[in-house]
C-alpha positions as a Markdown table, in Angstrom:
| # | Residue | x | y | z |
|---|---|---|---|---|
| 1 | Met | -24.2 | 37.9 | -7.0 |
| 2 | Thr | -22.4 | 34.7 | -5.8 |
| 3 | Gly | -20.7 | 32.2 | -7.9 |
| 4 | Gln | -21.6 | 28.6 | -8.2 |
| 5 | Pro | -20.6 | 26.5 | -5.2 |
| 6 | Ser | -17.5 | 24.4 | -6.0 |
| 7 | Ala | -17.9 | 20.6 | -6.3 |
| 8 | Pro | -16.8 | 18.6 | -3.2 |
| 9 | Asp | -13.2 | 17.3 | -3.4 |
| 10 | Pro | -13.4 | 13.5 | -3.4 |
| 11 | Thr | -9.8 | 13.2 | -2.4 |
| 12 | Ala | -10.2 | 15.1 | 0.9 |
| 13 | Ala | -11.8 | 12.0 | 2.5 |
| 14 | Leu | -8.6 | 10.1 | 1.9 |
| 15 | Asp | -6.7 | 12.3 | 4.4 |
| 16 | Pro | -3.4 | 12.8 | 2.6 |
| 17 | Arg | -0.3 | 13.8 | 4.7 |
| 18 | Leu | 0.7 | 17.1 | 3.0 |
| 19 | Pro | 3.2 | 18.6 | 2.9 |
| 20 | Ser | 5.1 | 15.4 | 3.0 |
| 21 | Pro | 8.0 | 15.2 | 5.6 |
| 22 | Leu | 11.5 | 16.4 | 4.7 |
| 23 | Gln | 14.1 | 14.4 | 6.7 |
| 24 | Glu | 17.9 | 14.8 | 7.1 |
| 25 | Ala | 19.9 | 11.7 | 6.0 |
| 26 | Ala | 23.4 | 11.8 | 7.5 |
| 27 | Asp | 25.5 | 9.8 | 5.0 |
| 28 | Glu | 29.3 | 9.9 | 4.8 |
| 29 | Arg | 29.2 | 9.2 | 1.1 |
| 30 | Phe | 27.8 | 12.7 | 0.7 |
| 31 | Ala | 29.3 | 14.4 | 3.7 |
| 32 | Arg | 32.9 | 13.7 | 2.6 |
| 33 | His | 32.2 | 15.8 | -0.4 |
| 34 | Gly | 30.6 | 18.6 | 1.5 |
| 35 | Val | 27.1 | 17.7 | 0.4 |
| 36 | Arg | 24.0 | 17.5 | 2.6 |
| 37 | Leu | 21.3 | 14.9 | 1.8 |
| 38 | Leu | 17.6 | 15.4 | 2.5 |
| 39 | Leu | 14.9 | 12.9 | 1.9 |
| 40 | Lys | 11.5 | 14.2 | 0.7 |
| 41 | Arg | 9.2 | 11.5 | 2.0 |
| 42 | Asp | 6.4 | 11.5 | -0.6 |
| 43 | Asp | 6.1 | 7.8 | 0.1 |
| 44 | Leu | 4.3 | 8.8 | 3.4 |
| 45 | Ile | 1.6 | 10.9 | 1.7 |
| 46 | His | -1.0 | 8.0 | 1.8 |
| 47 | Pro | -0.7 | 4.3 | 2.6 |
| 48 | Arg | -2.1 | 3.2 | -0.7 |
| 49 | Leu | -1.6 | 6.2 | -3.0 |
| 50 | Val | 2.1 | 6.9 | -2.4 |
| 51 | Gly | 4.4 | 9.6 | -3.7 |
| 52 | Asn | 3.9 | 11.1 | -7.1 |
| 53 | Lys | 1.0 | 8.7 | -7.7 |
| 54 | Trp | -1.0 | 10.9 | -5.2 |
| 55 | Arg | 0.1 | 14.1 | -6.7 |
| 56 | Lys | -0.7 | 13.0 | -10.3 |
| 57 | Leu | -3.9 | 11.1 | -9.6 |
| 58 | Ala | -5.6 | 13.5 | -7.2 |
| 59 | Pro | -6.4 | 16.3 | -9.7 |
| 60 | Asn | -7.6 | 13.6 | -12.2 |
| 61 | Leu | -9.9 | 12.1 | -9.6 |
| 62 | Arg | -11.4 | 15.5 | -9.1 |
| 63 | Ala | -11.8 | 16.0 | -12.8 |
| 64 | Ala | -13.4 | 12.6 | -13.3 |
| 65 | Ala | -16.3 | 13.8 | -11.2 |
| 66 | Gly | -17.4 | 10.2 | -10.3 |
| 67 | Arg | -17.0 | 8.7 | -13.8 |
| 68 | Pro | -15.2 | 5.3 | -14.2 |
| 69 | Leu | -11.5 | 5.7 | -14.6 |
| 70 | Leu | -9.6 | 4.0 | -17.4 |
| 71 | Thr | -5.9 | 4.0 | -17.7 |
| 72 | Phe | -2.9 | 2.1 | -19.1 |
| 73 | Gly | 0.1 | 0.2 | -17.9 |
| 74 | Gly | 2.3 | -2.8 | -18.1 |
| 75 | Ala | 2.2 | -6.0 | -16.0 |
| 76 | Tyr | 4.2 | -4.4 | -13.2 |
| 77 | Ser | 2.7 | -0.9 | -13.3 |
| 78 | Asn | 2.7 | 1.1 | -10.1 |
| 79 | His | 0.3 | 3.5 | -11.7 |
| 80 | Leu | -2.2 | 0.7 | -12.4 |
| 81 | Arg | -2.1 | -0.3 | -8.7 |
| 82 | Ala | -2.5 | 3.2 | -7.5 |
| 83 | Thr | -5.5 | 3.8 | -9.8 |
| 84 | Ala | -7.1 | 0.6 | -8.7 |
| 85 | Ala | -6.6 | 1.6 | -5.0 |
| 86 | Ala | -8.1 | 5.0 | -5.6 |
| 87 | Gly | -11.1 | 3.5 | -7.2 |
| 88 | His | -11.5 | 1.0 | -4.4 |
| 89 | Leu | -11.2 | 3.7 | -1.7 |
| 90 | Leu | -13.6 | 6.2 | -3.5 |
| 91 | Gly | -16.1 | 3.6 | -4.8 |
| 92 | Leu | -15.2 | 4.4 | -8.5 |
| 93 | Pro | -15.1 | 1.7 | -11.2 |
| 94 | Thr | -11.7 | 1.3 | -12.8 |
| 95 | Ile | -10.5 | -0.3 | -16.0 |
| 96 | Gly | -6.8 | -1.1 | -16.5 |
| 97 | Val | -5.7 | -1.5 | -20.1 |
| 98 | Val | -2.7 | -3.9 | -19.9 |
| 99 | Arg | 0.1 | -4.1 | -22.5 |
| 100 | Gly | 0.5 | -7.7 | -23.7 |
| 101 | Gln | -2.5 | -9.7 | -25.0 |
| 102 | Glu | -0.5 | -12.9 | -24.3 |
| 103 | Leu | -0.9 | -12.1 | -20.6 |
| 104 | Ala | -4.6 | -12.6 | -20.7 |
| 105 | Asp | -4.3 | -16.4 | -20.6 |
| 106 | Arg | -1.6 | -16.5 | -17.8 |
| 107 | Pro | -2.0 | -16.4 | -14.1 |
| 108 | Leu | -2.0 | -12.8 | -12.8 |
| 109 | Asn | 1.3 | -11.7 | -11.2 |
| 110 | Pro | 1.1 | -10.1 | -7.7 |
| 111 | Ser | 0.9 | -6.6 | -9.1 |
| 112 | Leu | -2.1 | -7.3 | -11.4 |
| 113 | Ser | -3.6 | -9.5 | -8.7 |
| 114 | Arg | -3.6 | -6.5 | -6.4 |
| 115 | Cys | -5.3 | -4.4 | -9.1 |
| 116 | Ala | -8.0 | -7.1 | -9.5 |
| 117 | Ala | -8.5 | -7.4 | -5.7 |
| 118 | Asp | -9.2 | -3.7 | -5.6 |
| 119 | Gly | -11.9 | -4.1 | -8.2 |
| 120 | Met | -10.1 | -3.0 | -11.3 |
| 121 | Arg | -11.3 | -4.7 | -14.5 |
| 122 | Leu | -8.3 | -5.7 | -16.6 |
| 123 | His | -8.4 | -5.4 | -20.4 |
| 124 | Phe | -5.4 | -6.9 | -22.2 |
| 125 | Ile | -4.4 | -5.6 | -25.6 |
| 126 | Asp | -1.6 | -6.5 | -28.0 |
| 127 | Arg | 1.7 | -4.6 | -27.9 |
| 128 | Ser | 1.3 | -3.0 | -31.3 |
| 129 | Thr | -2.1 | -1.5 | -30.4 |
| 130 | Tyr | -0.6 | -0.4 | -27.1 |
| 131 | Arg | 2.1 | 1.6 | -28.8 |
| 132 | His | -0.5 | 3.5 | -30.7 |
| 133 | Lys | -2.9 | 4.0 | -27.8 |
| 134 | Ser | -2.6 | 7.8 | -27.9 |
| 135 | Asp | -4.0 | 7.9 | -31.5 |
| 136 | Pro | -7.6 | 9.0 | -31.3 |
| 137 | Val | -8.9 | 6.3 | -33.6 |
| 138 | Thr | -7.0 | 3.6 | -31.7 |
| 139 | Leu | -8.1 | 5.0 | -28.3 |
| 140 | Ala | -11.7 | 5.0 | -29.4 |
| 141 | Thr | -11.4 | 1.3 | -30.5 |
| 142 | Val | -9.8 | 0.4 | -27.2 |
| 143 | Leu | -12.6 | 2.2 | -25.2 |
| 144 | Arg | -15.3 | 0.4 | -27.3 |
| 145 | Asp | -13.7 | -3.0 | -26.9 |
| 146 | Ala | -13.3 | -2.5 | -23.2 |
| 147 | Gly | -16.9 | -1.4 | -22.9 |
| 148 | Ala | -15.7 | 1.9 | -21.4 |
| 149 | Gln | -16.9 | 4.6 | -23.8 |
| 150 | Asp | -18.1 | 6.8 | -20.8 |
| 151 | Ala | -14.8 | 6.5 | -18.9 |
| 152 | Tyr | -12.5 | 9.3 | -17.9 |
| 153 | Val | -9.2 | 8.4 | -19.5 |
| 154 | Val | -5.9 | 8.9 | -17.5 |
| 155 | Pro | -2.8 | 8.4 | -19.7 |
| 156 | Glu | -0.1 | 5.8 | -19.0 |
| 157 | Gly | 1.9 | 6.9 | -15.9 |
| 158 | Gly | -0.8 | 9.5 | -15.1 |
| 159 | Ser | 1.1 | 12.3 | -16.8 |
| 160 | Asn | -1.2 | 14.8 | -18.3 |
| 161 | Ser | -1.6 | 18.5 | -17.9 |
| 162 | Leu | -3.6 | 18.2 | -14.7 |
| 163 | Ala | -1.0 | 15.8 | -13.2 |
| 164 | Val | 1.8 | 18.1 | -14.1 |
| 165 | Arg | 0.1 | 21.1 | -12.5 |
| 166 | Gly | -0.5 | 18.9 | -9.4 |
| 167 | Cys | 3.2 | 18.0 | -9.2 |
| 168 | Arg | 4.0 | 21.7 | -9.1 |
| 169 | Asp | 3.0 | 21.6 | -5.5 |
| 170 | Leu | 6.0 | 19.3 | -4.8 |
| 171 | Gly | 8.3 | 22.1 | -6.0 |
| 172 | Val | 6.5 | 24.7 | -3.9 |
| 173 | Glu | 6.9 | 22.6 | -0.8 |
| 174 | Leu | 10.7 | 22.5 | -1.4 |
| 175 | Arg | 11.2 | 26.2 | -2.1 |
| 176 | Gly | 14.2 | 27.4 | -0.1 |
| 177 | Arg | 14.9 | 23.9 | 1.3 |
| 178 | Ala | 17.5 | 22.5 | -1.1 |
| 179 | Asp | 19.8 | 23.7 | -3.9 |
| 180 | Val | 19.1 | 20.6 | -6.1 |
| 181 | Val | 15.9 | 18.5 | -6.0 |
| 182 | Ala | 16.3 | 15.0 | -7.6 |
| 183 | Leu | 13.9 | 12.3 | -8.5 |
| 184 | Ala | 13.6 | 9.2 | -10.6 |
| 185 | Cys | 11.6 | 9.7 | -13.9 |
| 186 | Gly | 9.4 | 7.4 | -15.8 |
| 187 | Thr | 7.0 | 9.5 | -18.0 |
| 188 | Gly | 8.4 | 12.8 | -16.9 |
| 189 | Gly | 5.3 | 14.4 | -15.5 |
| 190 | Thr | 6.5 | 14.7 | -12.0 |
| 191 | Leu | 9.8 | 16.4 | -13.0 |
| 192 | Ala | 7.9 | 18.8 | -15.4 |
| 193 | Gly | 5.7 | 20.0 | -12.5 |
| 194 | Leu | 8.4 | 19.9 | -9.8 |
| 195 | Ala | 10.7 | 22.2 | -11.8 |
| 196 | Ala | 7.8 | 24.7 | -12.3 |
| 197 | Gly | 7.3 | 24.9 | -8.6 |
| 198 | Leu | 10.9 | 25.6 | -7.5 |
| 199 | Thr | 12.5 | 29.1 | -7.2 |
| 200 | Pro | 14.8 | 30.3 | -10.0 |
| 201 | Asp | 17.9 | 29.6 | -7.9 |
| 202 | Gln | 17.0 | 25.9 | -7.4 |
| 203 | Arg | 17.6 | 23.1 | -9.9 |
| 204 | Ala | 15.7 | 19.9 | -10.6 |
| 205 | Leu | 17.6 | 16.8 | -11.6 |
| 206 | Gly | 15.8 | 13.8 | -13.2 |
| 207 | Ile | 17.2 | 10.2 | -13.2 |
| 208 | Pro | 15.4 | 8.4 | -16.0 |
| 209 | Val | 14.6 | 4.7 | -15.3 |
| 210 | Leu | 14.3 | 3.9 | -19.0 |
| 211 | Lys | 16.6 | 3.7 | -21.9 |
| 212 | Gly | 15.9 | 5.6 | -25.1 |
| 213 | Gly | 16.7 | 9.3 | -24.6 |
| 214 | Phe | 13.1 | 10.4 | -25.4 |
| 215 | Leu | 12.3 | 12.0 | -22.1 |
| 216 | Glu | 13.7 | 15.5 | -22.5 |
| 217 | Glu | 11.4 | 16.1 | -25.4 |
| 218 | Glu | 8.5 | 14.7 | -23.5 |
| 219 | Ile | 9.1 | 16.9 | -20.5 |
| 220 | Arg | 9.2 | 20.0 | -22.7 |
| 221 | Arg | 5.9 | 18.9 | -24.3 |
| 222 | Leu | 4.3 | 18.3 | -20.9 |
| 223 | Gln | 5.4 | 21.7 | -19.7 |
| 224 | Asp | 4.1 | 23.4 | -22.8 |
| 225 | Arg | 0.7 | 21.8 | -22.4 |
| 226 | Ala | 0.5 | 22.5 | -18.7 |
| 227 | Phe | 2.0 | 25.9 | -18.5 |
| 228 | Gly | 2.2 | 27.2 | -22.0 |
| 229 | Gly | 6.0 | 27.0 | -22.2 |
| 230 | Pro | 9.2 | 25.9 | -20.4 |
| 231 | Arg | 9.4 | 26.3 | -16.7 |
| 232 | Gly | 12.3 | 26.0 | -14.2 |
| 233 | Asp | 15.9 | 24.9 | -14.4 |
| 234 | Trp | 16.0 | 21.1 | -14.9 |
| 235 | Arg | 18.2 | 18.5 | -16.5 |
| 236 | Leu | 18.4 | 14.7 | -16.9 |
| 237 | Asp | 21.2 | 12.2 | -16.3 |
| 238 | Asp | 20.4 | 9.0 | -18.1 |
| 239 | Arg | 23.3 | 6.8 | -16.9 |
| 240 | Phe | 21.5 | 5.1 | -14.0 |
| 241 | His | 18.6 | 3.1 | -15.6 |
| 242 | Phe | 20.3 | -0.3 | -15.0 |
| 243 | Gly | 19.1 | -1.7 | -18.3 |
| 244 | Gly | 15.7 | -0.2 | -18.5 |
| 245 | Tyr | 12.3 | -0.1 | -16.9 |
| 246 | Ala | 11.4 | -2.9 | -14.5 |
| 247 | Arg | 15.0 | -4.1 | -14.5 |
| 248 | Thr | 17.4 | -4.4 | -11.6 |
| 249 | Thr | 20.8 | -6.0 | -11.1 |
| 250 | Pro | 22.5 | -7.7 | -8.1 |
| 251 | Glu | 24.6 | -4.5 | -7.7 |
| 252 | Leu | 21.5 | -2.3 | -7.4 |
| 253 | Asp | 19.8 | -4.8 | -5.0 |
| 254 | Ala | 22.9 | -4.7 | -2.8 |
| 255 | Phe | 23.1 | -0.9 | -2.9 |
| 256 | Ala | 19.4 | -0.7 | -2.0 |
| 257 | Ala | 19.7 | -3.1 | 0.9 |
| 258 | Asp | 22.7 | -1.2 | 2.2 |
| 259 | Phe | 20.8 | 2.1 | 2.0 |
| 260 | Glu | 17.9 | 0.6 | 3.9 |
| 261 | Ala | 20.2 | -0.5 | 6.7 |
| 262 | Arg | 21.9 | 2.9 | 6.9 |
| 263 | His | 18.8 | 5.0 | 7.0 |
| 264 | Ser | 15.9 | 2.7 | 8.0 |
| 265 | Leu | 14.2 | 3.5 | 4.8 |
| 266 | Pro | 12.4 | 0.9 | 2.6 |
| 267 | Val | 13.9 | 1.4 | -0.8 |
| 268 | Glu | 11.7 | 0.7 | -3.8 |
| 269 | Arg | 13.9 | -0.9 | -6.5 |
| 270 | Leu | 12.6 | 0.2 | -9.9 |
| 271 | Tyr | 12.7 | 4.0 | -9.3 |
| 272 | Val | 14.0 | 5.0 | -5.9 |
| 273 | Ala | 17.0 | 2.8 | -5.8 |
| 274 | Lys | 18.2 | 4.1 | -9.2 |
| 275 | Leu | 17.8 | 7.6 | -8.0 |
| 276 | Leu | 19.7 | 7.1 | -4.8 |
| 277 | His | 22.5 | 5.1 | -6.6 |
| 278 | Gly | 22.8 | 7.9 | -9.1 |
| 279 | Leu | 23.1 | 10.6 | -6.4 |
| 280 | Val | 25.8 | 8.7 | -4.6 |
| 281 | Ala | 27.7 | 8.3 | -7.9 |
| 282 | Leu | 27.3 | 12.0 | -8.8 |
| 283 | Ala | 28.5 | 13.1 | -5.3 |
| 284 | Ala | 31.6 | 10.9 | -5.8 |
| 285 | Glu | 32.2 | 12.5 | -9.2 |
| 286 | Gly | 32.1 | 16.0 | -7.7 |
| 287 | Ala | 29.0 | 16.9 | -9.6 |
| 288 | Phe | 27.7 | 18.9 | -6.6 |
| 289 | Pro | 29.8 | 21.8 | -5.3 |
| 290 | Arg | 30.7 | 21.7 | -1.6 |
| 291 | Gly | 28.0 | 23.2 | 0.5 |
| 292 | Thr | 25.2 | 21.9 | -1.8 |
| 293 | Thr | 22.0 | 20.6 | -0.2 |
| 294 | Val | 20.4 | 17.8 | -2.3 |
| 295 | Ala | 16.8 | 16.7 | -1.7 |
| 296 | Ala | 16.0 | 13.3 | -3.0 |
| 297 | Val | 12.2 | 12.7 | -3.6 |
| 298 | Ile | 11.2 | 9.3 | -2.4 |
| 299 | Thr | 8.3 | 8.6 | -4.7 |
| 300 | Gly | 7.3 | 5.1 | -3.7 |
| 301 | Arg | 7.7 | 2.1 | -1.4 |
| 302 | Pro | 8.6 | -1.6 | -2.1 |
| 303 | Phe | 5.6 | -3.7 | -3.2 |
| 304 | Glu | 6.4 | -5.9 | -0.2 |
| 305 | Glu | 5.2 | -3.0 | 2.0 |
| 306 | Phe | 1.7 | -3.8 | 0.8 |
| 307 | Gly | 1.9 | -7.4 | 2.0 |
| 308 | Glu | 2.9 | -9.2 | -1.2 |
| 309 | Val | 6.2 | -9.8 | -2.9 |
| 310 | Glu | 6.5 | -8.8 | -6.5 |
| 311 | His | 9.1 | -10.6 | -8.6 |
| 312 | Thr | 10.0 | -8.1 | -11.3 |
| 313 | Pro | 12.1 | -8.8 | -14.3 |
| 314 | Arg | 15.8 | -8.3 | -14.0 |
| 315 | Glu | 18.4 | -7.6 | -16.5 |
| 316 | Asn | 17.5 | -10.5 | -18.8 |
| 317 | Ser | 13.9 | -9.3 | -19.1 |
| 318 | Arg | 12.5 | -8.6 | -22.5 |
| 319 | Asp | 10.1 | -5.9 | -21.1 |
| 320 | Asp | 12.0 | -2.9 | -22.3 |
| 321 | Ser | 9.3 | -0.7 | -23.8 |
| 322 | Arg | 8.5 | 2.9 | -22.9 |
| 323 | Asn | 5.9 | 1.6 | -20.4 |
| 324 | Thr | 6.7 | 3.3 | -17.2 |
| 325 | Ser | 3.7 | 3.5 | -15.1 |
């Protein structure tokens, strides 16, 4: 007796580049401390669904089985843009629930404009409701008001159990290739999965891009839901958020521009720049023993790479919620 044929994988038509390339980056700021730096180029997986957005969205796209996708994000959400792009490429309706009812009457910024251009229907809600979006009653109300009761719901940042298990593949691709694997963290789903895929003698390091200190508990919760308990050796260093999500400073911009010049790598500012800055600082502090190989996961590209310039809030921004998409 044969089993039922498996459903076709809708993401296969998108032709992802997997495994993503692993490149050496000769940099004296690491070499002088006996540290070797590698760049895991997840930003090259797909032109529109880059980095961890591919790894988290792909399993959810399969689970959606053709249903409309509804997800959440702020005005500068990478996750909203990736979801809108996926819907456009696969012919799926998408709904983006945007934090900030006051934005509904303002011109769309480049990020939300890109979402709209890809066919995403934007639904703005007030910040208080947004904070309680995971409550079943609140979620049901949001779905009803958005006219999306039949939608497949992807959480903010894309971090659910399917996404975490999808990010495990990132760790598997890096088995035996580095002693420490580091990445910037928003909602924690990528780190939760990455750590589970590494070998016991490897360590995962997360650089949170938000203030607040809530992420450790969230990663443990995600691993418990995805794997039934803790997995892997991981830790966080929360000193390099530069004021919080969607915030940069002139210092960080200068660092990113310098790294771009050194390595011919487009450096995304809100996540990747903070990761790389943190690794340079940690190497200078002697945090990595001599002989250590560190792999930095490049999870995204600058928005300018998509043909538009996004003016994100800087250190004087009021947008300091836990919205990380």
